[in-house]
N, CA, C and O atoms as a CHARMM CRD file, in Angstrom:
* protein
*
  348
    1    1 UNK  N      0.83500  -1.19700   0.00000 PROA 1      0.00000
    2    1 UNK  CA     0.00000   0.00000   0.00000 PROA 1      0.00000
    3    1 UNK  C      0.86900   1.24600   0.00000 PROA 1      0.00000
    4    1 UNK  O      0.65900   2.16400  -0.79300 PROA 1      0.00000
    5    2 UNK  N      1.85300   1.26900   0.90300 PROA 2      0.00000
    6    2 UNK  CA     2.72100   2.44400   0.99600 PROA 2      0.00000
    7    2 UNK  C      3.46700   2.69300  -0.31300 PROA 2      0.00000
    8    2 UNK  O      3.51300   3.82200  -0.80300 PROA 2      0.00000
    9    3 UNK  N      4.05100   1.63600  -0.87400 PROA 3      0.00000
   10    3 UNK  CA     4.80100   1.77900  -2.12800 PROA 3      0.00000
   11    3 UNK  C      3.88100   2.18200  -3.27200 PROA 3      0.00000
   12    3 UNK  O      4.23500   3.03300  -4.08800 PROA 3      0.00000
   13    4 UNK  N      2.70200   1.57100  -3.33100 PROA 4      0.00000
   14    4 UNK  CA     1.76300   1.87000  -4.41200 PROA 4      0.00000
   15    4 UNK  C      1.30900   3.32300  -4.35700 PROA 4      0.00000
   16    4 UNK  O      1.12800   3.95900  -5.39500 PROA 4      0.00000
   17    5 UNK  N      1.12300   3.85000  -3.14900 PROA 5      0.00000
   18    5 UNK  CA     0.68500   5.23700  -2.97900 PROA 5      0.00000
   19    5 UNK  C      1.84700   6.22400  -2.96600 PROA 5      0.00000
   20    5 UNK  O      1.63900   7.43000  -3.09900 PROA 5      0.00000
   21    6 UNK  N      3.07900   5.71300  -2.80600 PROA 6      0.00000
   22    6 UNK  CA     4.24500   6.58900  -2.76000 PROA 6      0.00000
   23    6 UNK  C      4.32100   7.40600  -1.48900 PROA 6      0.00000
   24    6 UNK  O      4.70700   8.57400  -1.52200 PROA 6      0.00000
   25    7 UNK  N      3.95200   6.80000  -0.36200 PROA 7      0.00000
   26    7 UNK  CA     3.91400   7.50500   0.91400 PROA 7      0.00000
   27    7 UNK  C      4.74000   6.77200   1.96600 PROA 7      0.00000
   28    7 UNK  O      5.10100   5.60900   1.79000 PROA 7      0.00000
   29    8 UNK  N      5.02800   7.46100   3.04700 PROA 8      0.00000
   30    8 UNK  CA     5.71200   6.89300   4.20600 PROA 8      0.00000
   31    8 UNK  C      4.66700   6.52400   5.26700 PROA 8      0.00000
   32    8 UNK  O      3.53700   7.00900   5.21100 PROA 8      0.00000
   33    9 UNK  N      5.03100   5.67300   6.22900 PROA 9      0.00000
   34    9 UNK  CA     4.04700   5.24100   7.23300 PROA 9      0.00000
   35    9 UNK  C      3.71800   6.28700   8.29100 PROA 9      0.00000
   36    9 UNK  O      2.68400   6.16900   8.94900 PROA 9      0.00000
   37   10 UNK  N      4.54500   7.29400   8.47900 PROA 10     0.00000
   38   10 UNK  CA     4.27100   8.36800   9.44600 PROA 10     0.00000
   39   10 UNK  C      3.83800   7.82300  10.79700 PROA 10     0.00000
   40   10 UNK  O      2.85800   8.28900  11.37700 PROA 10     0.00000
   41   11 UNK  N      4.56700   6.84000  11.29300 PROA 11     0.00000
   42   11 UNK  CA     4.28500   6.29200  12.61700 PROA 11     0.00000
   43   11 UNK  C      3.38000   5.07800  12.63800 PROA 11     0.00000
   44   11 UNK  O      3.32700   4.36700  13.64100 PROA 11     0.00000
   45   12 UNK  N      2.66800   4.82600  11.55300 PROA 12     0.00000
   46   12 UNK  CA     1.83200   3.61800  11.48700 PROA 12     0.00000
   47   12 UNK  C      2.75900   2.41400  11.33200 PROA 12     0.00000
   48   12 UNK  O      3.89500   2.56300  10.88300 PROA 12     0.00000
   49   13 UNK  N      2.29300   1.24700  11.69400 PROA 13     0.00000
   50   13 UNK  CA     3.10200   0.03000  11.63400 PROA 13     0.00000
   51   13 UNK  C      2.65200  -0.83500  10.46100 PROA 13     0.00000
   52   13 UNK  O      1.56300  -0.65600   9.91600 PROA 13     0.00000
   53   14 UNK  N      3.50900  -1.76600  10.09000 PROA 14     0.00000
   54   14 UNK  CA     3.19200  -2.72400   9.03400 PROA 14     0.00000
   55   14 UNK  C      3.23900  -4.11900   9.63900 PROA 14     0.00000
   56   14 UNK  O      4.20200  -4.47300  10.31900 PROA 14     0.00000
   57   15 UNK  N      2.19200  -4.91800   9.39100 PROA 15     0.00000
   58   15 UNK  CA     2.12500  -6.27900   9.92000 PROA 15     0.00000
   59   15 UNK  C      3.05100  -7.19800   9.12400 PROA 15     0.00000
   60   15 UNK  O      3.56400  -6.81700   8.07100 PROA 15     0.00000
   61   16 UNK  N      3.25900  -8.40300   9.63300 PROA 16     0.00000
   62   16 UNK  CA     4.08700  -9.38500   8.94900 PROA 16     0.00000
   63   16 UNK  C      3.57000  -9.75300   7.57400 PROA 16     0.00000
   64   16 UNK  O      4.34600 -10.12700   6.69400 PROA 16     0.00000
   65   17 UNK  N      2.24600  -9.64800   7.38200 PROA 17     0.00000
   66   17 UNK  CA     1.67300  -9.96700   6.07000 PROA 17     0.00000
   67   17 UNK  C      1.52000  -8.72700   5.18500 PROA 17     0.00000
   68   17 UNK  O      0.87000  -8.78400   4.14100 PROA 17     0.00000
   69   18 UNK  N      2.12300  -7.60000   5.60300 PROA 18     0.00000
   70   18 UNK  CA     2.17500  -6.41900   4.74800 PROA 18     0.00000
   71   18 UNK  C      1.05800  -5.41100   4.89600 PROA 18     0.00000
   72   18 UNK  O      1.03400  -4.41600   4.17200 PROA 18     0.00000
   73   19 UNK  N      0.12800  -5.63700   5.81600 PROA 19     0.00000
   74   19 UNK  CA    -0.94500  -4.64800   6.00800 PROA 19     0.00000
   75   19 UNK  C     -0.45800  -3.47400   6.84900 PROA 19     0.00000
   76   19 UNK  O      0.30400  -3.65300   7.79900 PROA 19     0.00000
   77   20 UNK  N     -0.90000  -2.28300   6.49500 PROA 20     0.00000
   78   20 UNK  CA    -0.62500  -1.09500   7.28500 PROA 20     0.00000
   79   20 UNK  C     -1.60600  -1.07900   8.44900 PROA 20     0.00000
   80   20 UNK  O     -2.79400  -1.34100   8.25900 PROA 20     0.00000
   81   21 UNK  N     -1.12500  -0.77500   9.65500 PROA 21     0.00000
   82   21 UNK  CA    -1.99000  -0.70600  10.84000 PROA 21     0.00000
   83   21 UNK  C     -1.99600   0.73500  11.32400 PROA 21     0.00000
   84   21 UNK  O     -0.96700   1.26400  11.74500 PROA 21     0.00000
   85   22 UNK  N     -3.16000   1.36400  11.26000 PROA 22     0.00000
   86   22 UNK  CA    -3.31000   2.76600  11.64500 PROA 22     0.00000
   87   22 UNK  C     -4.08900   2.83400  12.95800 PROA 22     0.00000
   88   22 UNK  O     -5.22800   2.37200  13.01400 PROA 22     0.00000
   89   23 UNK  N     -3.49600   3.40200  14.02300 PROA 23     0.00000
   90   23 UNK  CA    -4.22300   3.53500  15.28400 PROA 23     0.00000
   91   23 UNK  C     -5.27300   4.64300  15.18700 PROA 23     0.00000
   92   23 UNK  O     -5.02200   5.69800  14.60500 PROA 23     0.00000
   93   24 UNK  N     -6.43700   4.39500  15.75400 PROA 24     0.00000
   94   24 UNK  CA    -7.53100   5.37400  15.75900 PROA 24     0.00000
   95   24 UNK  C     -7.80900   5.80200  17.19600 PROA 24     0.00000
   96   24 UNK  O     -7.93000   4.96600  18.09100 PROA 24     0.00000
   97   25 UNK  N     -7.90800   7.09500  17.40400 PROA 25     0.00000
   98   25 UNK  CA    -8.08300   7.64900  18.74400 PROA 25     0.00000
   99   25 UNK  C     -9.41400   8.38900  18.86300 PROA 25     0.00000
  100   25 UNK  O     -9.90000   8.97400  17.89400 PROA 25     0.00000
  101   26 UNK  N     -9.99800   8.35500  20.06600 PROA 26     0.00000
  102   26 UNK  CA   -11.24000   9.09000  20.30200 PROA 26     0.00000
  103   26 UNK  C    -10.91100  10.54700  20.62100 PROA 26     0.00000
  104   26 UNK  O     -9.74300  10.93700  20.60400 PROA 26     0.00000
  105   27 UNK  N    -11.93800  11.35500  20.91100 PROA 27     0.00000
  106   27 UNK  CA   -11.72400  12.78800  21.12800 PROA 27     0.00000
  107   27 UNK  C    -10.93300  13.08600  22.39600 PROA 27     0.00000
  108   27 UNK  O    -10.43300  14.20000  22.55800 PROA 27     0.00000
  109   28 UNK  N    -10.80700  12.10400  23.30500 PROA 28     0.00000
  110   28 UNK  CA   -10.00600  12.26600  24.51200 PROA 28     0.00000
  111   28 UNK  C     -8.56200  11.79900  24.31900 PROA 28     0.00000
  112   28 UNK  O     -7.75800  11.85700  25.25000 PROA 28     0.00000
  113   29 UNK  N     -8.23600  11.33900  23.11400 PROA 29     0.00000
  114   29 UNK  CA    -6.89500  10.87500  22.83300 PROA 29     0.00000
  115   29 UNK  C     -6.63500   9.43500  23.22700 PROA 29     0.00000
  116   29 UNK  O     -5.48600   8.99300  23.24400 PROA 29     0.00000
  117   30 UNK  N     -7.69100   8.69600  23.54500 PROA 30     0.00000
  118   30 UNK  CA    -7.55500   7.29600  23.92900 PROA 30     0.00000
  119   30 UNK  C     -7.61500   6.40000  22.69300 PROA 30     0.00000
  120   30 UNK  O     -8.44100   6.61200  21.80500 PROA 30     0.00000
  121   31 UNK  N     -6.73800   5.40000  22.64200 PROA 31     0.00000
  122   31 UNK  CA    -6.75800   4.44200  21.54400 PROA 31     0.00000
  123   31 UNK  C     -8.10100   3.71900  21.55800 PROA 31     0.00000
  124   31 UNK  O     -8.48600   3.13900  22.57300 PROA 31     0.00000
  125   32 UNK  N     -8.81200   3.75300  20.43100 PROA 32     0.00000
  126   32 UNK  CA   -10.14700   3.15300  20.35500 PROA 32     0.00000
  127   32 UNK  C    -10.21300   1.96300  19.41500 PROA 32     0.00000
  128   32 UNK  O    -11.01000   1.05000  19.63400 PROA 32     0.00000
  129   33 UNK  N     -9.39500   1.95200  18.37500 PROA 33     0.00000
  130   33 UNK  CA    -9.42100   0.85000  17.42600 PROA 33     0.00000
  131   33 UNK  C     -8.18700   0.91800  16.54400 PROA 33     0.00000
  132   33 UNK  O     -7.34400   1.80500  16.67800 PROA 33     0.00000
  133   34 UNK  N     -8.11000  -0.04000  15.64300 PROA 34     0.00000
  134   34 UNK  CA    -7.05900  -0.08000  14.63500 PROA 34     0.00000
  135   34 UNK  C     -7.70900  -0.26100  13.28100 PROA 34     0.00000
  136   34 UNK  O     -8.69300  -0.98800  13.14600 PROA 34     0.00000
  137   35 UNK  N     -7.15900   0.40000  12.28100 PROA 35     0.00000
  138   35 UNK  CA    -7.59500   0.18800  10.91100 PROA 35     0.00000
  139   35 UNK  C     -6.47400  -0.54000  10.18500 PROA 35     0.00000
  140   35 UNK  O     -5.31300  -0.13800  10.25400 PROA 35     0.00000
  141   36 UNK  N     -6.82900  -1.61300   9.48900 PROA 36     0.00000
  142   36 UNK  CA    -5.87000  -2.38900   8.72100 PROA 36     0.00000
  143   36 UNK  C     -6.08600  -2.07800   7.24600 PROA 36     0.00000
  144   36 UNK  O     -7.20100  -2.19900   6.73900 PROA 36     0.00000
  145   37 UNK  N     -5.01400  -1.67600   6.55600 PROA 37     0.00000
  146   37 UNK  CA    -5.11600  -1.34000   5.14100 PROA 37     0.00000
  147   37 UNK  C     -4.23100  -2.31500   4.36600 PROA 37     0.00000
  148   37 UNK  O     -3.01800  -2.36100   4.56800 PROA 37     0.00000
  149   38 UNK  N     -4.84900  -3.09000   3.48200 PROA 38     0.00000
  150   38 UNK  CA    -4.13700  -4.09600   2.68600 PROA 38     0.00000
  151   38 UNK  C     -3.43100  -3.44300   1.50800 PROA 38     0.00000
  152   38 UNK  O     -3.68800  -2.28400   1.18100 PROA 38     0.00000
  153   39 UNK  N     -2.53900  -4.19800   0.87500 PROA 39     0.00000
  154   39 UNK  CA    -1.77800  -3.69300  -0.27100 PROA 39     0.00000
  155   39 UNK  C     -2.68500  -3.19400  -1.39000 PROA 39     0.00000
  156   39 UNK  O     -2.34100  -2.24700  -2.09600 PROA 39     0.00000
  157   40 UNK  N     -3.84900  -3.83400  -1.55300 PROA 40     0.00000
  158   40 UNK  CA    -4.78000  -3.42100  -2.60600 PROA 40     0.00000
  159   40 UNK  C     -5.68000  -2.26400  -2.18600 PROA 40     0.00000
  160   40 UNK  O     -6.54600  -1.84000  -2.95200 PROA 40     0.00000
  161   41 UNK  N     -5.47700  -1.74700  -0.96200 PROA 41     0.00000
  162   41 UNK  CA    -6.27000  -0.62600  -0.47000 PROA 41     0.00000
  163   41 UNK  C     -7.49700  -1.03700   0.31800 PROA 41     0.00000
  164   41 UNK  O     -8.20200  -0.17400   0.84100 PROA 41     0.00000
  165   42 UNK  N     -7.77600  -2.33400   0.42000 PROA 42     0.00000
  166   42 UNK  CA    -8.91300  -2.80100   1.21400 PROA 42     0.00000
  167   42 UNK  C     -8.71600  -2.45400   2.67800 PROA 42     0.00000
  168   42 UNK  O     -7.61800  -2.59600   3.21600 PROA 42     0.00000
  169   43 UNK  N     -9.77800  -1.99900   3.31900 PROA 43     0.00000
  170   43 UNK  CA    -9.69300  -1.53500   4.70100 PROA 43     0.00000
  171   43 UNK  C    -10.62900  -2.32600   5.60300 PROA 43     0.00000
  172   43 UNK  O    -11.79100  -2.55900   5.27100 PROA 43     0.00000
  173   44 UNK  N    -10.09800  -2.73500   6.75300 PROA 44     0.00000
  174   44 UNK  CA   -10.87400  -3.41900   7.78400 PROA 44     0.00000
  175   44 UNK  C    -10.53700  -2.79300   9.12800 PROA 44     0.00000
  176   44 UNK  O     -9.44300  -2.26000   9.31900 PROA 44     0.00000
  177   45 UNK  N    -11.48700  -2.86200  10.06100 PROA 45     0.00000
  178   45 UNK  CA   -11.26100  -2.36900  11.40600 PROA 45     0.00000
  179   45 UNK  C    -11.10400  -3.53100  12.36100 PROA 45     0.00000
  180   45 UNK  O    -11.63300  -4.61700  12.12000 PROA 45     0.00000
  181   46 UNK  N    -10.38100  -3.31000  13.44100 PROA 46     0.00000
  182   46 UNK  CA   -10.18200  -4.33900  14.45900 PROA 46     0.00000
  183   46 UNK  C    -11.54900  -4.71600  15.05500 PROA 46     0.00000
  184   46 UNK  O    -12.32200  -3.83200  15.42400 PROA 46     0.00000
  185   47 UNK  N    -11.84700  -6.00200  15.15000 PROA 47     0.00000
  186   47 UNK  CA   -13.14400  -6.42800  15.68800 PROA 47     0.00000
  187   47 UNK  C    -13.38400  -5.87900  17.10200 PROA 47     0.00000
  188   47 UNK  O    -12.51600  -5.96700  17.97000 PROA 47     0.00000
  189   48 UNK  N    -14.55700  -5.32400  17.30900 PROA 48     0.00000
  190   48 UNK  CA   -14.94700  -4.82200  18.62100 PROA 48     0.00000
  191   48 UNK  C    -14.46200  -3.42900  18.95700 PROA 48     0.00000
  192   48 UNK  O    -14.83300  -2.88400  19.99600 PROA 48     0.00000
  193   49 UNK  N    -13.63900  -2.84000  18.10200 PROA 49     0.00000
  194   49 UNK  CA   -13.13600  -1.50200  18.37700 PROA 49     0.00000
  195   49 UNK  C    -14.13700  -0.43100  17.97900 PROA 49     0.00000
  196   49 UNK  O    -14.93700  -0.62400  17.06500 PROA 49     0.00000
  197   50 UNK  N    -14.08700   0.68600  18.66200 PROA 50     0.00000
  198   50 UNK  CA   -14.94400   1.83700  18.33100 PROA 50     0.00000
  199   50 UNK  C    -14.29400   2.60400  17.18400 PROA 50     0.00000
  200   50 UNK  O    -13.09800   2.89000  17.23700 PROA 50     0.00000
  201   51 UNK  N    -15.05700   2.93800  16.15600 PROA 51     0.00000
  202   51 UNK  CA   -14.50900   3.69300  15.03500 PROA 51     0.00000
  203   51 UNK  C    -15.20800   5.03300  14.83300 PROA 51     0.00000
  204   51 UNK  O    -14.58400   5.98200  14.35700 PROA 51     0.00000
  205   52 UNK  N    -16.47800   5.13100  15.18000 PROA 52     0.00000
  206   52 UNK  CA   -17.22000   6.37400  14.99100 PROA 52     0.00000
  207   52 UNK  C    -16.63100   7.50200  15.81400 PROA 52     0.00000
  208   52 UNK  O    -16.39500   7.34400  17.01200 PROA 52     0.00000
  209   53 UNK  N    -16.39400   8.63400  15.18200 PROA 53     0.00000
  210   53 UNK  CA   -15.86700   9.79900  15.86900 PROA 53     0.00000
  211   53 UNK  C    -14.38200   9.72100  16.17300 PROA 53     0.00000
  212   53 UNK  O    -13.86200  10.54000  16.93000 PROA 53     0.00000
  213   54 UNK  N    -13.69500   8.75100  15.59500 PROA 54     0.00000
  214   54 UNK  CA   -12.26800   8.57100  15.84800 PROA 54     0.00000
  215   54 UNK  C    -11.43700   9.15300  14.70800 PROA 54     0.00000
  216   54 UNK  O    -11.94200   9.41000  13.61500 PROA 54     0.00000
  217   55 UNK  N    -10.15400   9.35100  14.99000 PROA 55     0.00000
  218   55 UNK  CA    -9.25700   9.90000  13.97800 PROA 55     0.00000
  219   55 UNK  C     -7.84500   9.38100  14.20900 PROA 55     0.00000
  220   55 UNK  O     -7.53200   8.81700  15.25800 PROA 55     0.00000
  221   56 UNK  N     -7.01500   9.58200  13.21600 PROA 56     0.00000
  222   56 UNK  CA    -5.59300   9.27100  13.31000 PROA 56     0.00000
  223   56 UNK  C     -4.83400  10.57800  13.15200 PROA 56     0.00000
  224   56 UNK  O     -5.23400  11.44200  12.37100 PROA 56     0.00000
  225   57 UNK  N     -3.75100  10.72400  13.88300 PROA 57     0.00000
  226   57 UNK  CA    -2.96000  11.94600  13.82600 PROA 57     0.00000
  227   57 UNK  C     -1.63000  11.65300  13.15800 PROA 57     0.00000
  228   57 UNK  O     -0.90500  10.75300  13.58000 PROA 57     0.00000
  229   58 UNK  N     -1.31100  12.40300  12.12700 PROA 58     0.00000
  230   58 UNK  CA    -0.00800  12.31600  11.47500 PROA 58     0.00000
  231   58 UNK  C      0.70400  13.62000  11.75400 PROA 58     0.00000
  232   58 UNK  O      0.13200  14.69100  11.55200 PROA 58     0.00000
  233   59 UNK  N      1.92300  13.55400  12.20700 PROA 59     0.00000
  234   59 UNK  CA     2.64500  14.76400  12.56900 PROA 59     0.00000
  235   59 UNK  C      2.44300  15.06800  14.03500 PROA 59     0.00000
  236   59 UNK  O      2.15500  14.17700  14.83400 PROA 59     0.00000
  237   60 UNK  N      2.59400  16.32900  14.38200 PROA 60     0.00000
  238   60 UNK  CA     2.50600  16.73400  15.78000 PROA 60     0.00000
  239   60 UNK  C      1.64100  17.97400  15.93200 PROA 60     0.00000
  240   60 UNK  O      1.49800  18.77200  15.00600 PROA 60     0.00000
  241   61 UNK  N      1.07400  18.11500  17.10400 PROA 61     0.00000
  242   61 UNK  CA     0.31000  19.32500  17.41700 PROA 61     0.00000
  243   61 UNK  C      1.11400  20.26900  18.29800 PROA 61     0.00000
  244   61 UNK  O      0.59600  21.29300  18.74300 PROA 61     0.00000
  245   62 UNK  N      2.38600  19.93200  18.55700 PROA 62     0.00000
  246   62 UNK  CA     3.21900  20.71500  19.46800 PROA 62     0.00000
  247   62 UNK  C      3.67700  22.04900  18.88000 PROA 62     0.00000
  248   62 UNK  O      3.81800  23.03200  19.60700 PROA 62     0.00000
  249   63 UNK  N      3.90400  22.08400  17.59000 PROA 63     0.00000
  250   63 UNK  CA     4.42500  23.29700  16.96300 PROA 63     0.00000
  251   63 UNK  C      3.29300  24.13500  16.37800 PROA 63     0.00000
  252   63 UNK  O      2.29700  23.59000  15.90200 PROA 63     0.00000
  253   64 UNK  N      3.44500  25.46700  16.41300 PROA 64     0.00000
  254   64 UNK  CA     2.42400  26.30100  15.77800 PROA 64     0.00000
  255   64 UNK  C      2.44400  26.10300  14.26700 PROA 64     0.00000
  256   64 UNK  O      3.46900  25.74700  13.68700 PROA 64     0.00000
  257   65 UNK  N      1.31900  26.33500  13.65400 PROA 65     0.00000
  258   65 UNK  CA     1.24300  26.19800  12.20300 PROA 65     0.00000
  259   65 UNK  C     -0.15400  25.83500  11.77200 PROA 65     0.00000
  260   65 UNK  O     -1.10500  25.93400  12.54700 PROA 65     0.00000
  261   66 UNK  N     -0.27000  25.42200  10.55600 PROA 66     0.00000
  262   66 UNK  CA    -1.55200  25.07900   9.96000 PROA 66     0.00000
  263   66 UNK  C     -1.92700  23.65000  10.31500 PROA 66     0.00000
  264   66 UNK  O     -1.07800  22.75900  10.30300 PROA 66     0.00000
  265   67 UNK  N     -3.18100  23.43400  10.62900 PROA 67     0.00000
  266   67 UNK  CA    -3.72100  22.09800  10.88700 PROA 67     0.00000
  267   67 UNK  C     -4.48800  21.66900   9.64300 PROA 67     0.00000
  268   67 UNK  O     -5.41200  22.35500   9.20600 PROA 67     0.00000
  269   68 UNK  N     -4.10100  20.53300   9.07700 PROA 68     0.00000
  270   68 UNK  CA    -4.77300  19.99800   7.89800 PROA 68     0.00000
  271   68 UNK  C     -5.64800  18.83100   8.31300 PROA 68     0.00000
  272   68 UNK  O     -5.25200  18.02700   9.15700 PROA 68     0.00000
  273   69 UNK  N     -6.83100  18.73200   7.73000 PROA 69     0.00000
  274   69 UNK  CA    -7.75200  17.62800   7.98700 PROA 69     0.00000
  275   69 UNK  C     -7.94700  16.89100   6.66700 PROA 69     0.00000
  276   69 UNK  O     -8.23800  17.50700   5.64200 PROA 69     0.00000
  277   70 UNK  N     -7.78500  15.56500   6.69900 PROA 70     0.00000
  278   70 UNK  CA    -7.91100  14.76000   5.48100 PROA 70     0.00000
  279   70 UNK  C     -8.83400  13.58300   5.73800 PROA 70     0.00000
  280   70 UNK  O     -9.01000  13.16400   6.88200 PROA 70     0.00000
  281   71 UNK  N     -9.41900  13.05300   4.68400 PROA 71     0.00000
  282   71 UNK  CA   -10.37500  11.94700   4.81100 PROA 71     0.00000
  283   71 UNK  C     -9.69000  10.59900   4.93600 PROA 71     0.00000
  284   71 UNK  O    -10.19200   9.73400   5.65500 PROA 71     0.00000
  285   72 UNK  N     -8.58100  10.38600   4.27600 PROA 72     0.00000
  286   72 UNK  CA    -7.95000   9.07200   4.29300 PROA 72     0.00000
  287   72 UNK  C     -6.48000   9.13800   4.64500 PROA 72     0.00000
  288   72 UNK  O     -5.86800  10.20500   4.60400 PROA 72     0.00000
  289   73 UNK  N     -5.90800   7.97500   4.99500 PROA 73     0.00000
  290   73 UNK  CA    -4.52100   7.92000   5.40900 PROA 73     0.00000
  291   73 UNK  C     -3.57200   8.38800   4.30600 PROA 73     0.00000
  292   73 UNK  O     -2.67600   9.19000   4.57000 PROA 73     0.00000
  293   74 UNK  N     -3.75000   7.90500   3.08300 PROA 74     0.00000
  294   74 UNK  CA    -2.83500   8.27600   1.99700 PROA 74     0.00000
  295   74 UNK  C     -2.87700   9.77500   1.72700 PROA 74     0.00000
  296   74 UNK  O     -1.83600  10.38500   1.48200 PROA 74     0.00000
  297   75 UNK  N     -4.04600  10.36700   1.76700 PROA 75     0.00000
  298   75 UNK  CA    -4.16300  11.81600   1.57100 PROA 75     0.00000
  299   75 UNK  C     -3.45900  12.56300   2.69100 PROA 75     0.00000
  300   75 UNK  O     -2.72300  13.51800   2.44300 PROA 75     0.00000
  301   76 UNK  N     -3.68600  12.12500   3.93000 PROA 76     0.00000
  302   76 UNK  CA    -3.04000  12.76800   5.07700 PROA 76     0.00000
  303   76 UNK  C     -1.52300  12.62200   5.01300 PROA 76     0.00000
  304   76 UNK  O     -0.79800  13.56500   5.32600 PROA 76     0.00000
  305   77 UNK  N     -1.03900  11.44900   4.61000 PROA 77     0.00000
  306   77 UNK  CA     0.39900  11.21900   4.50500 PROA 77     0.00000
  307   77 UNK  C      1.01700  12.10900   3.42700 PROA 77     0.00000
  308   77 UNK  O      2.12100  12.62400   3.60600 PROA 77     0.00000
  309   78 UNK  N      0.32000  12.29000   2.32700 PROA 78     0.00000
  310   78 UNK  CA     0.80400  13.16000   1.25000 PROA 78     0.00000
  311   78 UNK  C      0.86900  14.60600   1.71700 PROA 78     0.00000
  312   78 UNK  O      1.85300  15.29800   1.45600 PROA 78     0.00000
  313   79 UNK  N     -0.15800  15.06500   2.39900 PROA 79     0.00000
  314   79 UNK  CA    -0.17800  16.44300   2.91500 PROA 79     0.00000
  315   79 UNK  C      0.92500  16.63000   3.95100 PROA 79     0.00000
  316   79 UNK  O      1.61200  17.65200   3.94400 PROA 79     0.00000
  317   80 UNK  N      1.10200  15.65900   4.83800 PROA 80     0.00000
  318   80 UNK  CA     2.13500  15.74100   5.87200 PROA 80     0.00000
  319   80 UNK  C      3.51500  15.86800   5.24100 PROA 80     0.00000
  320   80 UNK  O      4.31700  16.70100   5.66200 PROA 80     0.00000
  321   81 UNK  N      3.79400  15.04900   4.23700 PROA 81     0.00000
  322   81 UNK  CA     5.09300  15.09600   3.56000 PROA 81     0.00000
  323   81 UNK  C      5.27900  16.42200   2.82400 PROA 81     0.00000
  324   81 UNK  O      6.34500  17.03300   2.89900 PROA 81     0.00000
  325   82 UNK  N      4.25000  16.86000   2.12000 PROA 82     0.00000
  326   82 UNK  CA     4.35000  18.11200   1.35800 PROA 82     0.00000
  327   82 UNK  C      4.52300  19.31600   2.26700 PROA 82     0.00000
  328   82 UNK  O      5.29600  20.21900   1.94500 PROA 82     0.00000
  329   83 UNK  N      3.83100  19.35300   3.38500 PROA 83     0.00000
  330   83 UNK  CA     3.92900  20.49800   4.27700 PROA 83     0.00000
  331   83 UNK  C      5.27800  20.51700   4.99800 PROA 83     0.00000
  332   83 UNK  O      5.75900  21.59000   5.36300 PROA 83     0.00000
  333   84 UNK  N      5.89600  19.35700   5.20900 PROA 84     0.00000
  334   84 UNK  CA     7.20900  19.29100   5.86200 PROA 84     0.00000
  335   84 UNK  C      8.29900  19.80800   4.94000 PROA 84     0.00000
  336   84 UNK  O      9.27900  20.39400   5.40000 PROA 84     0.00000
  337   85 UNK  N      8.13600  19.59500   3.64300 PROA 85     0.00000
  338   85 UNK  CA     9.17100  20.02700   2.68900 PROA 85     0.00000
  339   85 UNK  C      8.98300  21.46900   2.24300 PROA 85     0.00000
  340   85 UNK  O      9.91600  22.08900   1.73200 PROA 85     0.00000
  341   86 UNK  N      7.77600  22.00700   2.43600 PROA 86     0.00000
  342   86 UNK  CA     7.52100  23.38200   1.97100 PROA 86     0.00000
  343   86 UNK  C      7.76400  24.40700   3.05600 PROA 86     0.00000
  344   86 UNK  O      7.82400  25.60300   2.77000 PROA 86     0.00000
  345   87 UNK  N      7.90900  23.96100   4.31700 PROA 87     0.00000
  346   87 UNK  CA     8.01600  24.89800   5.42000 PROA 87     0.00000
  347   87 UNK  C      9.38500  25.29700   5.71400 PROA 87     0.00000
  348   87 UNK  O      9.61500  26.08900   6.62700 PROA 87     0.00000
């Protein structure tokens, strides 16, 4: 998935079978679930995890600057990389 999209994992992990694992957090910052993204882009959530109202954070909120909101991991990873090289 990462190679096909031309992106870096930005802190997400890769399983032994090649799936990207993206942690999802609730509004209090608590880990609520995991999203698994296969090489073909297929997405599944960890069984029993809460997904509604959750998000993944790429980058940091510690430094001042622009906050970007994206719908998917690949889009967010592209924006994160582009904003790091343009600043």
